[in-house]
C-alpha positions in Angstrom: 61.5 77.2 102.1 58.0 75.8 102.0 57.4 74.2 98.6 59.4 71.1 97.6 59.4 69.2 94.3 60.7 65.6 94.3 61.8 64.6 90.8 61.6 60.8 90.5 59.2 58.7 92.7 61.0 55.4 93.1 62.4 53.6 96.1 64.0 56.8 97.5 62.0 59.6 96.0 58.5 58.5 97.2 59.5 57.9 100.8 61.4 61.2 100.9 58.4 63.0 99.5 56.2 61.4 102.2 58.5 62.3 105.0 58.9 65.9 103.8 55.1 66.2 103.6 54.7 64.8 107.1 57.1 67.4 108.6 55.3 70.3 107.1 56.5 70.9 103.5 54.1 71.3 100.7 55.4 68.5 98.4 54.9 68.0 94.7 56.0 64.7 93.2 57.1 64.5 89.6 57.5 61.3 87.5 57.5 60.7 83.8 55.6 57.4 84.2 51.9 58.3 84.0 50.8 54.9 85.3 52.9 55.3 88.4 51.6 58.8 88.9 48.0 57.6 88.7 48.6 54.7 91.1 50.4 56.9 93.7 47.6 59.5 93.5 45.2 56.7 94.2 47.1 55.7 97.3 49.1 52.8 95.8 52.8 53.4 96.4 53.9 50.9 93.7 56.8 49.7 95.9 56.9 47.5 99.0 58.1 49.3 102.1 57.0 49.2 105.8 54.1 51.5 106.5 54.4 53.2 103.1 50.7 52.7 102.0 49.2 54.1 105.2 51.6 57.0 105.3 51.1 57.8 101.6 47.3 57.8 102.0 47.5 60.1 105.1 49.6 62.7 103.3 47.3 62.6 100.3 44.3 63.0 102.5 45.8 66.0 104.2 46.6 67.5 100.8 50.3 68.0 101.7 51.4 65.9 98.8 50.3 65.6 95.2 51.8 63.9 92.2 51.9 64.8 88.5 53.7 64.3 85.2 54.1 68.0 85.2 56.8 69.6 87.3 55.6 72.2 89.8 57.3 75.4 90.8 59.1 75.1 94.2 61.6 76.6 96.5 63.6 73.3 96.5 64.0 70.6 93.9 65.2 67.2 94.9 66.5 64.9 92.2 66.1 61.2 93.0 66.2 59.6 89.5 68.0 56.3 88.6 71.7 56.4 87.4 72.2 53.0 85.6 75.1 52.1 83.5 75.3 51.7 79.7 76.3 48.5 77.8 80.0 49.6 78.0 79.6 49.9 81.8 79.9 53.7 81.8 77.5 55.8 83.8 74.2 56.7 82.1 73.4 60.2 83.4 70.6 60.9 80.9 67.9 60.8 83.7 69.9 63.3 85.8 70.3 65.8 83.0 66.7 65.3 81.8 65.6 66.2 85.3 67.9 69.2 85.2 66.3 70.3 82.0 62.8 70.0 83.5 63.9 72.0 86.6 65.5 74.7 84.5 62.0 75.5 83.0 60.6 76.1 86.5 63.6 77.6 88.2 63.3 80.9 90.0 65.9 83.1 91.7 66.8 81.8 95.2 65.9 78.2 94.4 67.9 75.2 95.7 68.5 72.0 93.7 69.6 68.9 95.6 71.0 66.0 93.6 70.5 62.8 95.7 71.1 60.3 92.8 74.5 58.5 93.0 76.8 59.9 90.3 80.4 60.0 89.2 82.7 62.6 90.9 82.1 66.0 89.2 78.6 65.4 88.0 76.9 67.9 90.4 79.0 70.7 89.1 78.4 69.7 85.5 74.6 69.6 86.2 74.8 73.0 87.8 76.5 74.5 84.7 74.0 72.7 82.4 71.0 74.2 84.2 72.7 77.6 84.2 73.0 77.4 80.4 69.4 76.2 79.9 67.8 78.6 82.4 69.9 81.8 81.9 70.1 82.0 85.7 73.5 82.3 87.4 74.8 79.3 89.3 75.8 80.3 92.9 74.1 83.7 92.6 70.5 83.1 91.3 70.2 79.4 92.2 72.2 77.0 94.2 73.0 73.3 93.9 74.2 70.6 96.4 74.8 66.9 96.4 73.4 64.8 99.3 73.5 61.1 98.5 70.9 58.8 100.2 72.1 56.2 102.7 69.1 53.9 103.1 68.2 50.3 102.3 64.9 48.8 101.1 62.9 47.5 104.1 64.2 50.3 106.4 64.0 53.3 104.2 61.7 55.5 106.4 63.8 54.8 109.5 67.1 55.3 107.9 66.1 58.5 105.9 65.4 60.0 109.3 68.0 58.5 111.6 71.1 58.1 109.4 73.8 60.8 109.2 73.8 62.6 105.9 76.6 64.3 103.9 75.8 67.6 102.3 78.2 68.8 99.5 77.4 72.2 98.1 79.0 74.1 95.3 78.9 77.1 97.6 78.4 77.9 101.3 75.0 79.2 100.5 74.0 75.9 98.8 75.2 74.1 102.0 73.3 76.4 104.2 70.0 76.0 102.3 70.4 72.2 102.0 71.1 72.1 105.7 67.8 73.9 106.4 65.9 71.5 104.2 67.2 68.3 105.8 67.3 69.6 109.4 63.6 69.6 109.5 63.3 65.8 109.4 66.8 64.2 109.7 67.8 63.3 113.2 71.2 62.1 112.2 74.2 64.5 112.0 74.4 66.6 108.9 78.0 66.7 107.7 78.9 69.7 105.5 81.5 69.4 102.7 82.0 70.2 99.0 80.2 68.5 96.2 83.0 66.3 94.9 83.8 65.0 98.4 80.1 64.1 98.9 80.0 62.3 95.5 83.2 60.4 96.4 81.9 59.4 99.8 78.8 57.7 98.4 80.9 55.8 95.8 83.5 54.7 98.4 80.8 53.5 100.8 79.3 51.1 98.3 82.6 50.1 96.7 83.9 49.1 100.1 80.9 46.8 100.5 81.5 45.3 97.1 85.1 44.5 97.9 84.1 43.0 101.2 81.4 40.8 99.5 84.0 39.7 96.9 86.3 38.6 99.7 83.4 36.6 101.3 82.7 35.0 97.9 86.4 34.0 97.6 86.2 32.5 101.1 83.2 30.5 99.9 85.1 29.3 96.8 88.1 28.2 98.8 85.9 26.5 101.4 84.0 24.7 98.7 87.3 23.3 97.2 88.3 22.2 100.7 84.9 20.5 101.3 83.9 22.6 104.3 81.1 25.0 105.3 82.1 28.6 104.4 79.4 30.0 106.7 80.9 28.2 109.7 84.4 29.3 108.7 83.2 32.9 108.5 81.2 32.7 111.7 84.2 31.4 113.7 86.6 33.9 112.0 84.3 36.7 113.2 84.8 35.6 116.8 88.1 37.5 116.5 87.5 41.0 118.0 88.8 42.8 114.9 87.4 40.6 112.1 84.0 41.1 110.4 83.8 39.0 107.2 80.5 39.4 105.4 78.4 36.4 104.2 78.8 34.9 100.7 75.9 35.3 98.3 74.9 34.3 94.8 76.2 37.7 93.6 75.7 41.4 94.2 72.6 43.3 93.2 70.6 46.3 94.0 70.7 49.9 92.8 74.0 50.8 94.6 76.6 48.2 95.4 76.5 46.5 92.0 76.6 49.8 90.1 78.5 52.5 92.1 82.0 50.9 91.8 81.7 51.2 88.1 81.6 55.0 88.4 84.9 55.0 90.1 86.4 52.4 87.8 85.3 54.6 84.8 86.7 57.8 86.3 89.9 56.5 87.9 91.0 53.4 85.9 94.6 53.4 87.1 93.7 53.8 90.8 90.7 51.4 91.0 92.2 48.0 90.1 91.1 46.4 93.4 87.5 47.6 92.7 87.7 46.2 89.2 88.8 42.8 90.4 86.0 42.8 93.1 83.4 43.6 90.4 84.7 40.7 88.3 84.5 38.3 91.2 81.0 39.3 92.1 79.8 39.4 88.5 81.1 35.9 88.0 79.4 34.4 91.0 76.0 33.8 89.4 77.7 31.7 86.6 79.6 29.8 89.3 76.3 29.0 91.0 74.8 27.8 87.7 77.8 25.6 87.0 77.6 24.0 90.4 73.9 23.4 90.1 74.3 21.8 86.7 77.0 19.5 88.0 74.5 18.2 90.6 71.9 17.8 87.8 74.4 15.6 85.9 74.9 13.5 89.1 71.1 13.0 89.4 70.8 12.1 85.7 73.5 9.5 86.1 71.4 8.0 88.9 68.3 7.7 86.8 66.6 11.1 87.1 65.8 11.9 83.5 64.8 15.6 84.0 65.4 16.7 87.6 63.0 19.2 89.2 64.8 22.3 90.4 63.1 24.7 92.7 64.7 28.1 93.3 64.0 30.0 96.6 64.2 33.8 96.2 64.5 36.2 93.3 65.1 39.6 94.9 68.5 41.2 95.2 68.5 40.9 99.1 66.3 39.3 101.8 62.9 40.5 102.8 62.3 43.1 100.0 60.5 43.1 96.7 63.3 44.8 94.8 64.8 42.9 91.9 67.1 45.6 90.5 70.4 44.1 89.3 69.3 40.9 91.2 71.8 38.1 90.7 69.1 35.6 91.8 66.9 36.8 89.1 69.7 36.5 86.5 70.4 32.9 87.6 66.7 32.0 87.4 66.3 33.5 83.9 69.3 31.6 82.7 68.2 28.3 84.2 64.8 28.6 82.5 66.7 28.1 79.2 68.2 24.8 80.4 66.3 22.0 78.6 67.5 19.1 80.8 65.8 20.4 84.0 62.3 21.3 85.0 62.8 24.7 86.6 60.5 26.8 88.8 61.0 29.6 91.4 59.3 31.0 94.4 59.6 34.3 96.2 57.1 35.4 98.8 57.8 39.1 98.2 57.0 39.0 94.5 53.5 38.4 93.0 53.4 35.2 91.1 52.0 37.0 88.0 55.0 39.3 88.0 57.3 36.2 88.2 55.4 34.7 85.3 55.8 37.9 83.3 59.6 37.5 83.6 59.3 34.2 81.9 60.0 32.2 85.0 57.6 29.3 86.0 56.2 30.4 89.3 55.0 28.3 92.3 51.7 28.7 94.1 52.0 25.9 96.7 55.5 26.1 98.1 55.0 23.1 100.4 53.9 20.8 97.5 56.8 22.0 95.3 59.4 21.5 98.0 58.2 17.9 98.4 58.3 17.3 94.6 61.7 19.0 94.0 64.8 17.0 93.4 67.1 20.0 93.8 66.5 23.0 96.0 68.5 26.1 94.9 68.6 28.6 97.8 69.3 32.1 96.3 67.9 34.5 98.8 67.7 34.1 102.6 64.2 35.5 103.2 63.2 35.2 106.9 60.1 33.2 105.9 62.3 30.4 104.5 63.8 29.8 108.0 60.4 28.5 109.0 60.4 25.7 106.4 60.7 22.4 108.3 64.3 21.2 108.1 63.2 17.6 107.5 61.9 18.6 104.0 65.5 19.4 103.0 67.0 16.1 104.2 66.1 14.1 101.1 66.9 16.8 98.7 70.0 17.9 96.8 70.6 21.4 98.0 72.7 24.2 96.4 72.8 26.9 99.2 74.2 30.2 98.1 73.4 32.3 101.1 73.7 30.2 104.2 70.1 29.2 104.9 70.9 25.7 105.9 73.7 26.9 108.2 71.2 29.2 110.0 68.7 26.3 110.2 71.4 24.3 112.0 72.0 27.1 114.4 68.3 27.6 115.0 67.8 23.9 115.7 70.9 23.7 117.9 69.5 26.4 120.1 66.2 24.5 120.4 68.1 21.4 121.5 70.1 23.3 124.1 66.8 24.7 125.5 65.4 21.3 126.1 63.8 20.3 122.8 64.5 16.7 121.8 64.2 17.2 118.1 66.6 15.3 115.8 68.8 17.4 113.7 69.2 16.6 110.0 72.6 15.8 108.6 72.6 17.8 105.4 75.1 15.8 103.5 73.7 16.8 100.1 74.5 20.5 100.4 76.6 22.3 97.9 77.7 25.8 98.8 
């Protein structure tokens, strides 16, 4: 196994291609987006990830990796395309089967196909039979297929693609063996061998579990808000119990996995996934709860003479310290608030170019210090690390809607400074809404 084709060059496909090239494979990247292909071939990775630009340029320079809108022949094809959901919330597998159709045109006897995209249970087998019909090669005899879901997060992709355990689910033992050979060349984590349906279910269960845990955290936040107490302190103290690990509330759930994958289980197993459905409803509702609470504070300010309060949102990505806005609840909140005529809304995210923010129809901020001073309300949507360096005093005179615990962390940070001998006065954030 020497030649590898990676189908889909997004947040997982491109880093996987780079790692495979670095460990000795001849790698061909395929994507249907000609602009993306052009930029990658010029050394622009099109995504933000630690060390990705230098590593991409190095593999291109050594001629171990090239990218095209034409799929190359290979010994192994790795599918890393998106699997979004349709308007009716059912899985949209068009990209997966389009990739299968392209691969079928290049398939040779002995080839391996690995589906890394997250899919409903049973999809890998359906894809194998589809490729068998299109290519006239026999599944399990002439070519082999396995499912190996990725387990990495933006910001740590290179590290996690190498160090995390992987689950390999093949339609046959031969498929498992070939996939094991492919991954063992660069994965340091343990490679667990199973069948295709189990591997598919494992990925969906992992992310659905997180979705349920976040829904519980968001319910804790709602109950704490009704009681007039800090939910982040409640959770921090609850987690002092040796067998409790409650996650932190957020403004909702986003990203390419946790907000989407439970829907695949809900669609496939409607009678056995009622808890997952409820968790999805809770997390889907959270952005609207945030907007409702913000507008309530706006009304309070208007009653006190602020004709059109200035609202500044901090963060637009789906999680801290990345540029990824896929399914971002923060972005949804910002877009909806732009439609509100009784506020002057703007947003700032250090990980997103201001021109891109403007393209989304959101007034962007250039000078964050100036805008913070002018804002009447600060809406904290994403806890980027850089926000922790904002002087706490700036927040003291503001109305704050904090959806991710930034102010709680500032309190902790300042408390540690006081304990170490600093004589700085802590702000009393009485205007905070969680």
